[in-house]
N, C-alpha and C positions, 0 to 999 in steps of 0.2 A: 342763659337758657333760652332757646328759641321759642317765641310765642306760638309758632306753628305746631309745636309738640306739646303745648300745655293742654291738660285735660279740660273737658267742658266745665266751665265754672258754675253752670246751673246745677250740676250734680257732683261737684268736688269743692269742698270747703277750703278756699284759700283767698287771701287778700295780700296786698304788699306787706302788711305788717304782721299777718297771722295766717296760719294754715293748720289743718288737721294733722295730727301726728302721723296718721297713715299716709300722708302725702310727702313726708320727708324724703328727699332724694328725687322727687318728681317735680316739685315746684320750689321756688325760692321765696322765703319769707323771713322776717326778722325773728320770729319765734314760732314754735309749734305747740299745740295743745291737744291733750287726749279728749277733752270735752266732758260734759256731764249730761246725763239723760234727764229730760223734763217731760211732763205730760200736759197736754192742753186741757184746760178746765172750763173753757167757754164753749158755747154752741159751735161757733166757727170763728176763725181768726184770720185776718189778711196776712199773707206773707209777701213782703215787699223787697225790691232790689236795693233800696236805700233806707236808712233809719229815719224816715220822715212820713208823717201821715198823708202828705200830699203826693208821695211817690206812687207810681203805678202798681196795681195789684198783679202780682205774678201768679199767685195761686192762693187757695184757701186751705187752712189746716182745720180739721174737724175735731170735735170733742173726743178725748181719749187717745188721740194720735200722739206719738212720741217724737221728740226732737232732741238731738244731741247739740248742746249749746257750747260754743267755744269762747264767746265773749259777751259781756253785758255792759252797756253804757247808756246813760241818759234815758232810761226807761225802755231800751230796746235790747233784745237778745238776738245774737247772730249765730245761726247754726244750720243743721241739716236734718231734714225729715227722714224718719226711719222707713216709711212705707214706699217712697219713690225716690229718695235721695236728693230732693230739691233743696237748694240752699237759699237762705234769705234772712230777713229780719222780721220778728214778731214782737209785739209788746210784752215786756217781762211780766206784767200782772196777769197775763193770760196763761201762765205756766205754773206748774207745781213740781217741786222736787220729789214729791211722794208719788211713786209709780204704782198704779193699780193695774196689774197685768190683765188685759182684756180676755174675757171668756165668750163674749157675744158681740154682734154688730147689729146696727139698725138696718133692717132689710126692706122696710117700706120707704116711700118717698120722704117721710118724716114722721116723727112722733114727739111726745112730750115727756119731760121728766117731772114727775109730781112729788110733792113733799110727803104725801100719804098714799096708801093704796086705795085711791078714790078719784075717779075721773072728774068729780065735781070740785076737787081742791084746785086752787089757782096754780097753774104750772110754774115750775122754777125756770125752765127754759125749753126751747124747741131743739130737738136733735135731728140732724139730717141723715139721709141714707149714707151708710159707711161709717158713722160714728162708732167708736170702739168703746165697749162697756165691760166693766168688771162686775158681773152679777154674783152676789153672795148667796142668794137663795131665791126660790120661786114657789108661788102657789098656783092655783088653777088659772088665775087671771093676770097676776103681776109678777115682775121680777124686781127684787130689791138690790140696788147697787151697793157695792162695798163702801163707797164714799158717801152714801146717803141718797135717798130719792127712789122713786119707783117708775118703772116703764111697763107698758102693756105687752104681755107675752107675744101677742099676735104680730107685733111690729119688729121683733128681734129674732135672730137666728144664731146658733152656736158658731163660733169661729171654726172654720173647716166645712161648714155646710153652705152650699152655694145655690144661687139661682140657676134654673135649668137652661136658660137661654138669655144671653146678654142683650140680644135685640129686643126681647120682651121688656127687659129692664129699661133700656134706652127709650122705648116707646112711651113709657110712663111719664117721661119728661116733656112730651109734646105740649106746647103752649107756654113752657117756662121762658121767662124773659132772658135775652142774651146779656151776659155780663162778662167782659174781658177778665179772665182769671178766676171766674166763679166755679164753684164745685157743689152747689146746693140747689134745691128746687126754687129757692128765691131768685137765683140767676146763675147761669153757667155759660161757658164757651164751648167751642166745637171739640177740642181735645179733652176738656173736662168732662163732657158728656161721655166720650169714649172711655175715659179712665174709670169713671164711676160705674158704668155698665159692665165693663170687663172685670173690675175688681169685685163687684157684687157676685159675679159668676166664677170667682176663684182664679181668674187669669191675671197675672201680674202685668201691669201696664205703666209705662213712663208717662210723664205729664204733658209734654209738648208734642205737637203733630209731627215735627221732623224726627223726633225720637221714636214716635210710634211707627212712622213709615220705615225706619231703619230696623226696628226690633220686633214688630208684631207679625205673626202669620208668615205666609210664604208668598213670594212674588207671583202674581198671576198675569200672564201675557194679555195686554190690552188690544182689542180690535179697534178699528177706526170708529165703529159705531157703538163701542162700549157694550157689546153683546155678551151673552153667556155669563153674566154676573148672577150671583145668587145671594140668598139671605146670609148676612153676616160678613160679606165682603166689605173691606174698608177702602174708600176712594179718597185719594190725596191730591190736593193742589198745594202750591206754595203757601204755607201758613194756614192751611185749612184741611179738614177731614170730615167725612160723612160716613154713615153706615147704611148699607143696602138692606132694606127690609124684605125685598124679593128681587126679581130680575129687573124691575123698573124703578121702584121708589127709593129715593135717598132721604134718610133721616139725618138732620144736622142742625146744630145750633149755629145761627149765622147772623151777621150784622145787617144783611139786606132786610130780612123780616124782623130783626131784633127779637127773635124768638127761636125756639126749637120747633121745626116743622118737618113734615114729610112731603116731598114733592117729586115729580118725575125727574130722574137723573138728566135726561137730555135738556130739559128746561134749565135746571141749575147749571149744568156745564156750559150751556150757551151764554147764560147771563154772566157767569164768572169769567168766561173767555173774553167777553166784551170789556170786562174790567182789567184784562191784561194777563190772565192766568189760565193755562190749560191744565188738564188732568195730568199729573206727574206719574202716578202709579196706582195700581190696585193690589192690595194685599189680601190674600185669602186666609181666613182663620181656619185652622184644622179642626176646631171644635167650638161649639157655642158656649160650653161650660166646662169647668173642671169637674172632678168626680164629687160624689156625695152631695146631690142636690138637696136644697132646703125643702121642707115639707110644704 
């Protein structure tokens, strides 16, 4: 089978020895498996390209997210994420075979899971924006999770209710440290910022910047001066992406500042060009949010 025709291994679960059953006939493997669904029970979990704690961080999996696992060995589970299809390894002790179907998501930058409906009780864990929650019932102030613990109602939204403007969401992360593969307010990277903001606004988004360039929005013709840009436009370089907050300012998580910042696009473009990369494309988002905005 020609390697040129192989599907992207980042979003297709296959190795030389094992592949997802759905890939039978598309890739060669010694065996195929249907996999089993598991749910993340930690605040956030590194997903790595190799089953080793020293391997680079490809992305992070958040509390409540679901993963189809095809293999477990030596404390590592190999599988594929449900929300964006990413494939990799996570620690097996971060997963549970009991799936609590999410009813809500964390819509604030972060919140806490408490053992009681009392903000003075010591938190069980911190939950990041996008964490998926199965809320069993709610009172005026707290939501009680099906698996135990309480979250503040102001920090959560029903599944299907979205932020009104993904740029507003992204701007909340200004000052967040840069972290390769990160997806939380503790640290994130450029494509992680875009994915978090769009997902909070109900717009499906792949994980990596090249995938985002290929799949998001509509191609917008670039002028030599990068004129006529507007709020919500996505600007791409090789391996990098930023969000326009208006016709001038670019919001992006970047390794130059080691933080998420807003800066004039011409300044960012000139600096990145000196490092050897020019703007590849601008993608115009047709909407800043999906329907049913969150209150």
